[in-house]
N, C-alpha and C positions, 0 to 999 in steps of 0.2 A: 450601495448595490449597483450604482452606475459608476463609470470611470471615463475620464477623458471627454469632457464636454457632452455628457449624456449618452455616450456609446454604451451598448449592452456590455455588461461586465465580462462575460465569458468570451465574447468576440474581441473585446479590447485586449484582454490579457493574452489571448492566443496570437493576436496580431503582434503584440509587443514581443512575445517569446520568439516568434519567427524573425521579425525585423531586426531585433537586437543581436541576432547571431552574427551579423556583419560587423558589429562593434567589438566583438570579443577578439583580442589580439591573437593573430594567427601563430600557432606553435604546434610542435609535435610532442605528444606525450608518449614516451616509450612504453612498450609492453612491460608490465611488472612480472618479474620472475622470482620465485622463492629463493632466498639465499642458500647456497650450497651447504653452509654451516648448519642450517636447520633441517637438513635432510632426515627423513624418517623412513624406516624400512617399508618396502612396498606392501608387505603383509599387514602392517599396521594401518595403512591407508584403506585397505580392503575392509578391515574390521570397523574402522570409523564409518565407511560408506554403507556397510551392511546395517549398522546401527541407525544411520540416517534414514534409510529406506524403511526399516521397521517402525521408526518414529512416525514417518509420514502415514503409513498404513494404519497405525494405531490411532492417530489423531484425526485423520480426514473424515469428513462426513460420509456416512454410508448411504446407500440408495434410499433407505427409509427416511433418513434425515432430510435428504434433498426433496423427497416427495412431500414431506410436511411443509417445507419452506415454499415449494411451488403452490401448495394449497393455500398457505397464508397469503402469498402474493395474489393469487386468483381472487380470494375473498376480499382483500383490501381494494383490489382493482374494481371489483363489482360494486362495492360500497361507495367508492369515490366516483365511479361512473354515474351512480344514481344521484349523488350530491351535485355533480356538475353535468347534468344530463344534456345541457345545451352547449357544451364545449367539447373540444377534442381532448380526450384524456388518455395519457400514456403513463404507465408506472414502471420506471426503470429500476432494475437491481444494479447496485454498484458496490464498491468495496470488495473485501476478500471473497465474498460469495460469487462475485462476477468474474474473477480471474483465477478460478480453480484452487483457491486456498480455504474453502469453507471447511470448518471443523464441526464436530458434533455439537458444540456449544456456541458457535458463531452467531452474533446478532445479524439481522437482516437490514442492510442500508438501502433505502428506497428514495427515489426522486420522482415527484409527480410533475409532469409537464402538462400545462393547460393551454398553451398557445401554439402547439405543434412545432415549436422551435426550442427556445431555451429559457422561457420565463423572464426574458430580459426587460420586458416593459413594466414589470412590477417594481415598485419602490420597496425599501426595507419595511416600512410601516405596512404596506399592502401585503407583503409576505407574512408578517406576523398576524395580520388580520385573516389571511387565508388559513394559517395554521389553527387559529381559533375556530374558524368555520369547520375545518376537518375534525377538530377535537369533538365538536358537537355532532357532526354528521356521522362519525364512526361509532358513536355509542350505540350498542345493540346488546342482544343477549350474549353474544360471543365476546364482546369487548365492553366490559363495564366501565363506568366513568373513572373509577379509581385506577384503572389500568393505563390511563392516558395522562401524559404530562408534557406541557409546553416548556421547552428550554430555550431561552433567548440568549444565545451565545454568538460568537463570530458568524457562524452559520446557524440561524434559528432552526430548530427541529421540533417535531412532535414525537415523543417517545411513547411506545406502547408495547403490549404483549398480546399475542393471539396463539392459541394452541401451544402454549409454553415456549413460543419463539419470541424473543424480544426484537423489536424493530424500531428504527429511527427513520422518520419520514421528513424529507426536506423538499425545497424547491430550487436547490442550487445545482446547476448543470455541470459545474466544474468537476464534481465527484465522478460524474459519468465520463467526462473527457479523460481524466487521469486513469480511471479504471480501464477504459478501452485501450489505452497505451500499455498498461501492465498486462492486460489480457493478450495483447498482440505479442508481447515478449514471451509470456508463459506458453502460448500455443506454438511459438517458433522454437523454443528451447525447453520442452516439457521434461526431458530426461535429466536435465541439470538444474534448471531454475526452480521447478516445483518442489522437489525434495529438499533442496538447500533452503528455500524460503520457509518451508515448514520448520526446518531445524533451527535457523537463526531466530525466528520469531518465538518459537517455543523456548529456546535458550534464554532469550532476553526476558521473557515472562518468568521463567523459573528462577532467574537471578535477580528478579524484582527491579529491573532497570527499564521496564516497558510500562511507563505511566507518566504521561505528559503533565498530568495535574500536579505531580510532585517533582517536576523538573527533569524527567527522563525521556526516553525514546517513545515514539509511537510505532506500531507495527508497519505503518506506511513508510516511515523513515528507515526502518531496518531493511525493507525491501528495496528502497532506492539505493541504499548503501551497498547491498548485495549486488544489484545490477551494475552499479558503477565499478565495483571490484571485478566482476566477471568481464566487463568491457575492457578494463585495464589488463586483465590476464589474456585477452584475445580469445576468450571462449564465446562471448556474445558480441554480435555486431550491433552497433547503435542504430536504432530505428529513427529516421528523421522526424523531427517534431511536427513537420507539416505533412507527414504521411497521411493519406486518407484513412480514417478509422470509422467504421460503421458501428455505432453502439447497438447492442442487442437488448431488447426490453427485458427479457428474462433469460439470462445466460445459464441459469440452473437447469434449463431444459435441454442444454447442449453440452453434455459431459465431454471431458477430454478423451479422445480416442488415440491410444498409443499404437494400435495395431500389433505388429509382431516385435516392436522395439522393446529392448530391455534396459534396465538401469545398470550402469557400470559402477560397482561399489568402489573400485580403486580410484577412479576419477573423482567420484563424489567425496571420498575421504581426503584426497589431495586438495580439492577445492575448499572443503570445509576448514581444514587446517590453514590453508592459505588466507582465508577470510580474516582470521584473527591476526595472523602474521602481517598481513597487508596494513591493517589499521593500526598496528603497533609500530611498524618500521617502514612501510612503503608509502604512507600517506602523511603529509605534513599538515596536521590540523590547524597549525598556526597561520598557514598561508593559503592552503588549497580549499576549494569548494567541491563538494560532491555534485556533479552536474551531468544530466543525461541528454543535454541538448547538443553539445559540441564535443568533437574529438580534441579540440585545442584546450589546453588547461585553463581553467577559470580560477581566479584568485579572489581572496577576501578583499584585497585592496581595490580591485576593479569593481567589486560589488559594494564597496564601502561597508563591509560586514566584519571589520577587524574586532569589533566589540563582542562578537559571539564566540563561545567556546568551540563550537562545531558548526560548520556551515553546510547545509544540505538544501540545494535549490529545488523548489517545486518545478517540475518540467514545464508547466503552463503558467501558473501564477508565480512568475519568476521574481516578484518582489517579496515572496514569502520564503523564509528559511524554516523548513519543517522541523529543524532542531533548535529553534529559537528559545524553547522552554528550558534548555539545559543550562544550569548555572555552574559556577566555579566548583562548588562542593560536589554537585552531581557528576560533573565531568571527571573529577578525580575518582569517584566511585566507579564510574564506567571504565575508566582506564585500568584501574586495579582489577576489575572483573575480567576484562579482556586478557590481561597478563596472567591471572590465575587460571583461566580456561586454557590458555595456550600451554601453560606448564602442565596442567592435568592431561591434556592431549598428548604432550610429549612423554609423559610418564604412564601413558596408556590408562589413565583414570578418567574415562569419559562416561562416568555413570549417569550424568545428567541426560545423556541421550536415551537412556533406558527408563528414566523416571519422569519424563515430561510428555 
């Protein structure tokens, strides 16, 4: 739970993420452009993009869904406030719900802060003890004992359900930090990033390659890969890792406002097709690392990650490869799935966009 001679973990990893930028060999990564040989008629790109927008509107949480999640957040915050009435209590929403990718069935990821900073003074054993306290303290008429489960994993959590919404409650601040960065990207590039993120995450789930427990992707990894691709295409500008980000306790109360801006189906279709093309022919998975910290190319050799099938660096916890679960067999499945989807798009068979 602590790192580097007792430093608070989240502060230590953020410090390393920024300081180690100077150690990355300076280089220039050229903008990636789709090969001319793979050109697709413009009208097909429009059709792809229209399907992407429909998928987003079909899957995104509606106003009623968001209100229920806000009510769950408020109830849990009140119960935890009573439990820790003599401490400063903040309950942050992080994960997909915090950066405008909440679906109708999304779980609610929550982080309880008890020290007004980052819970950094707690040891791992103390965190587990706090989860046990919360498990007992949250039991009420609305949350029966059987609806709560402690899970002692890399990040210990308390899993529960309230008003048919599943929630994961932790004391790890890193989730808030990463989510704040993704929220900043999402709010800066909503017309491109949000619909494409809905599409690639839904695609990975429909193709059954979004399940880290069985050696495949997580949705978080898919979004990091999408952002890396869009940066390489010159569509998205990299946000510096040391940029000041102000976490919002409940971002669900602040919906994305597009104003009069509209989605461009042709651009979305082009970028969707390019995502698959890029990871099939524009990205060398044997050498390169997906990295959102630096414009200079980062290699597996530099990270000493040659043993991984795919390397995707966490923006702040830079010692973590978010694709570390992917094994040899799983990577072969992933590669074939990318190839099949690219062929289907080329043949105008993009039915998965209509069925997920």
